[in-house]
N, C-alpha and C positions, 0 to 999 in steps of 0.2 A: 376448952372442948365445946362448951355451950355456945361460945361466940362463933367458933368455926361451923358448928351445925347451923346456927341462925343464918350465917352468911350463905351457907350451902343451900339452905332452904329457899333463902330469898333469891339467890341466883337461879335456882331451878324454877322458881315460880315465874321470874321474869323470862327465862328461856321458854317455858311452856306457853306463857301468854303470846310471846313473839312468834312461836311456831303455829299456834292456833290462828293468830292474825294472818300470818303468811299463807296458810292453807285456805283460809276464807278468802283472802285476796286473789289467790290463784284460782279458786273455784269461780269467783265472781268474774275473773278475766276470761274464764272458759265459756261462761254463759254468752248466748247470742246477744248482741246489742239490739235490744227490742226497738229502740228508737232510730235505728239506722235506716235511712231512706232507700227504697228500691231505686235502681237506676237503669237508664237505657230501656231495654225490653226485658229486664231480668227482674223477677219477683222473688223474695225470699219465701221459702216454704217451711212452715213450722208444724211439728207434730203436736197433737192436742195436749201432750203432756209437757211441751216446752214451758219454760219459765215465762215465755212471752205470750202464752195462750191463756186467756180467761176461762177456758173450758177444762182446764185440768182439774182432777178430783180435789175437792177442798181437803178431804182426809185421804192420805196415801193408802193405797190398797196393799195387802200382802201380795207377794209374788204369785202365790197359788190363786188368790182371788182375781188378780189381774189376768192371768193366763185364761182362767175359766170364763171370766166376763168377756174377754176378747173372742173366745170360741163360740159363746152363745151369739154374740153379735155377727161373727162370721157366718153362722148358720142362717141367720135371717137374710144376710147379704146374699148368700147362695140361693136361697128360695127366691129372692127377687131377681137375680141374674137368670135363673133357670125359667122363671115365668116370662122373661123377656124373650128368650129363644123359643119357647113353647107356643106363644100366642101370636096371632097376626095383627093385633090391635096397634094403634099408633103409640110410639114411646111418649109418656106423659112429660109435660113440661117440668113437673115436679119429680123429684128422685123417688126411688123405691124405699121401702121401709128401712133397710139397713143403713144405707149411707146417711139417711136423715136422723137415724138414731145415734150414730157414732162416726162423725166425720174424723177420718184419721189425720188428714193433712189440711192445713188452712193457709190461704194467701191473704195479703192485704190488697183491697180494691177500693178506689175512691170513686163515689157516685155523687153526681150533681154539680151544680155551680152555685156558691162555692163548694169544693169537694168535701165529702163526709166519708170518713174511713170506716169500712166494714171488713171483718175478718170472715171470709167466705170459704166453705169447704170446696176442695178441689176434687173433681171426680171425672175420670176419663170415660166412664161408662154411661154418662148422662149428657143430655144436649144443653139444656137452657139454663139461664140464671134467674134466681128469684131471691128477694130479700124482704124482710119484714118492714113495714112502712108506718108512718105515724097514725095512731089510732088503732093499730092492729090488736084485736081481742085475742088474748091467750099467747101473745108473743113475748119475748124476752124484753128486758128494760132498755136494751140498745136497739134502736130502730133507725132506719132511714127517714129523716124528717123531709119528706118530698115537698112540703109547702114551702120550705126555705130555699129550694132550688129554682133558679130562674130559667132553667132549661128542661124541667120536668114536664112530661105530658102524658095523659092517659089515651090510649088508642081506642078508637071506636070500632064498632062491629063491621064497618066497611074496610078496614085495614086488612091488607093481604095477610098479615102475620096472625090475624084472628083465626084464619082458617088452619093454622098450624098448631093450635093448642086443642086438647081433647074437650069435646062437648062444650064449646063456647056459648055463653049466654049473654043477653043484652039487658043491662040495667042502666037507665038514664044514658042510654046510647053507648056507654062504656062496654068494651069486650072484657067479659069476666070469665073465670073458670073456677071449677070446684074439683078437688080430688080427695078421695078417701082411700086410706090404706091402713091396714092393721086396726088399731084403735085410734088412729089420728086422722084428721082431715084438714085441708086448707081451702081457703077462698082467696082469690087474688084478682086484681085488675091488671090487664096486659098494659104495660107502660113503656115509655122511652125516656132516656136521659143520657148525659155524657157519662161514660165510665172511664176512669183513668187507671191504666195498668202500668206499673212502674212510672215512667214519664211519658207514656203514650196515651193521649186522649182519644177515645172512640166516641164520636157524637152519635146521638140518636140510637143508642144501644137498647134493644128490646129485652125486657125482663118482666117477670111476674112481681107485682108490688102486693105483698100479703096484707089482707085485711082481717082475716079471722083464722085462728088455728084452734084445734082441740087435741088434746094429748101433748106428748113431749117428744115425739119422734120426728124432729126436724132439725137441721143446723140452725143454732140460735141466731146467727147473723147472715144466713143465706147460703146459696149454692152457686157455683161457678162450673158449668158443664164444659167438658173438653171433648165431647163426642163429635160425630160427623153430621149430625142432623141440621135442619134448616135454621133453627134458633141457637145453634151452639156458638161458642166463642169462634171457632174456626170459620164457620159459615159467614158470621157477621163481620169478621175482620180479614176477610180473604185478601183484599188488596193491601193490607198493611202488613199481615203475617204470613200471607201465601200458604195457609193451611199446614203450617209447619210449627212444631213445638217440641221441646224436650224438658225432662225433669230429672233432678237427682234427689232421690228421697233420703232424708237423714234417718239414722238408726234410732229407734225410740230408746235404746240403751246409752246413747251417747249423752254426755253433759251438754255439748253444744248441739242443739236440736235444729239448727238452720240449714235447709237445703235450698235448691233454686228451681224455679220454673222459668225457662227460657223461651221466649215467644219470637217466631219468625226464623228465616234461614241464616241470618247473620250471627256469627259466633258459635255455631254448632261444630261439634268435633269433626275434624277431617279423618282421623284414624279411628274408624268405627266399622264393625261388621254388621251386615244387613240381613234380613230375612223379608220375603214378600209379605205385605198386608193382604189378607183375604177379606172379601166382602160377602156378607150374608144379606141377600135382598130383603129378607123379612126383618132383619135388625141391623141395618147399615151403620148404626152408631157404634156398635161394639168393635173393638180392635182384634179381630181374629188373626192368628198365625198358624203356620204349619208345623206342629210338633211331630217329628218323625221317629223319635226315640228317646230313651233315657238310659244314661250310663251310670252305674254305680261302681266306683273304683275303675277298673279297666274293662268291666264286663257290661256289655249292652244287655239290658233286661229284656226278658221275653214277654212282651206285652202284646195281647191280641190287637192287630191293626185297627179293628173297628172301635176300640176304646179311645183311640187318639185321632182318628181320621176326621177330617173336616167334611161335614154334610150340610149343605145349605138348606135342604128340606127339612131335616130334623132339628137343626140347630146345634148339631154335635161338633165338637172341636175344641180349640183352646184359645182363650183370650188373655190378653195382658190387662189387669185391672188394678187401679190405684186404691180401691176402697176396701178390698178384702185384705186381711192381715196375713194369714197363713195359706200357702198354696194348697188347693184342694184338687184331687185327681179322682176320676171315676173309679169306682171299686176295683176293677181288674188291673188297672194301671197302678194304683196305689199298693195294692196287696203285692204285686210283683216287685216294686221298688222297695217296699218296706221288708219284705222277706229276704232280698239280697243284701240290704243294709244290715239287718240283724245277723246274717250269716257271716259277714265280714267283720263285724264288731267282735264277734266270738265271746259274748258275755251271755251266760244262760239265763240269768236273773233279770228278766225284762218286766218292768212295771208299766203303769199307765197313769195319766193325769187328765181326767175329763176326756175330751176327744182325742187326745195324744195317746197312742197305744205303744209307743216305742220309747220308753224312758228307762234311765239307768241311775242307780244310787252309787255307782263306783265310777272312778275315772275311765273314760273310753278313748280309744284311737278311731275316729270315724273315718270311713272311706269318703272320697269326694263324690258328688252327684252332679252330673252334667246334663243340662236340657240340650237335646240335639234338634235344632230347627233346620228347615230347608235353607242352606246357605250359611248358617253359623251354629257354633256350639257356645253355650254359656255354662261354665263351671262355677258352682256356688262355693264362695269362701266359707269358712266354718261359721263366721258370724251370721251368715245368711241361711245357715242349714240347721243350727242347733240353738235351743233356748236353754238357758241355765238359771237355777234358782239363785237368789241373792247370796245365799250362804254357799252355793256351789255343790249342794248335796243331791240335787236332782238335774239330770240332763235329759232333754227330750228332742227327738227328731221333729223339726218345726214344720210339718206338713201332715195332712190327713186325708182321708177318704171323704167323699161328698156324704152329707149327713143321711142317715137312714129314711128320713121323711121327706127327702128331696129326690125326686125321680129325675136325677141329673144326667145329662149327656155332655155336660160342660166341664172342661178342665180349666182352672183358673190359676194363672201364675200371679201371685199376690205380691202385697207391697214389701213384706219382709224379705222375699227372695229378690226383690228389685233394689233394696237399699244399697246405697254406695255404689250405684251404677248410673251412667247417663243413659236414659231411655229416650230415644229420638223417634218421633212420629212424623214421617215424611209422607203426608197424604197424597200430594200431587204425583210423586213417584211411586206410590203404593208400596212403601217399604218402612219396616221398623228397625232401628239400629240400637245396639247395646254396646257400651264401653265401660270398663272399670273406672271409677272415679270416687275419691273420697268426698262425700258430701257434707262432712261435718268438720 
């Protein structure tokens, strides 16, 4: 009997070891291949929590801590976006406080000759690029070593681009600028070098070469702006990419965190629905669209027209933003959607978690939510609609009202609601397309 037990135990031990090894191998196989090279005009897009990201938290946060932290960062992002539409000042070359605090998605860019790889935050609501350079005070340990690049040059104050940055100053004839936001500030030289995106070299690309930073509210390895301003990627690569790009954002819940940024008209989806892109003259960089209604289940929610109407004078309307995590609607629109959602769920015990006010501790059957745009409808799959705790004990509606301390007239369709969709920005034809696509 003892012998039989011994062999049974030994066999079981071997089996368990093999099973663990198999599961580990499968998990490794599902992880993105971090050293896979970008090809053509396609760049891999990584979430900051990706195994390929050096910016992921060193100590994993609990689900509740993670959600609350993202809400706080979203609130700062909303304040930044609201300030853009409320003021008439020039959009700064550096991004606002929130995106620089917490870049949600990053791409690989190679700068200089020979090329040096930087992981830059991707942001479609900002214009220019900037990256920390050699000798930068207060920057991270990973910097662009500009002295090693044979194609690097600093622009002087006579350069036309110097007029496109806010409050330029001249030091030793170099065009410099300073930005202060929140508790942080940056000082940079306006510079040019070759930037390589996937396999496409872009010579003489203009960007900010950071010399000094205070605080920690900036992307550690730089920012790549996908807005429509004069120093944006679209403007500087107009001949190459024809002001056209698309992205497919991976879900932060997926094991494989790799999505894609596709530059130029080649390879863009043919079967895709479009809505017109609107332009706010005061903030031409932001991608406004015409949201005409929201449907919960089969019911079109009763939202005051003024809550979602585009108004170039006040900056009101709806934008598509890659830097905000959870969709934020102005209060009258959100309350109407939330109340109809609760009514259809038919569970009386509604709880809250931070800024999420529609959470449940029992299983629910959620209705669909459809954003109705001029010319197309986008119905959100459940993964884009709900957030679940790791243990499955809490489920929340993954959108919220604009924060109380933000006098916002802006509705923001955020990246969680865009995940696993191909979102196409066709600027020459003033249209935005959306099609379902698994990004992971």
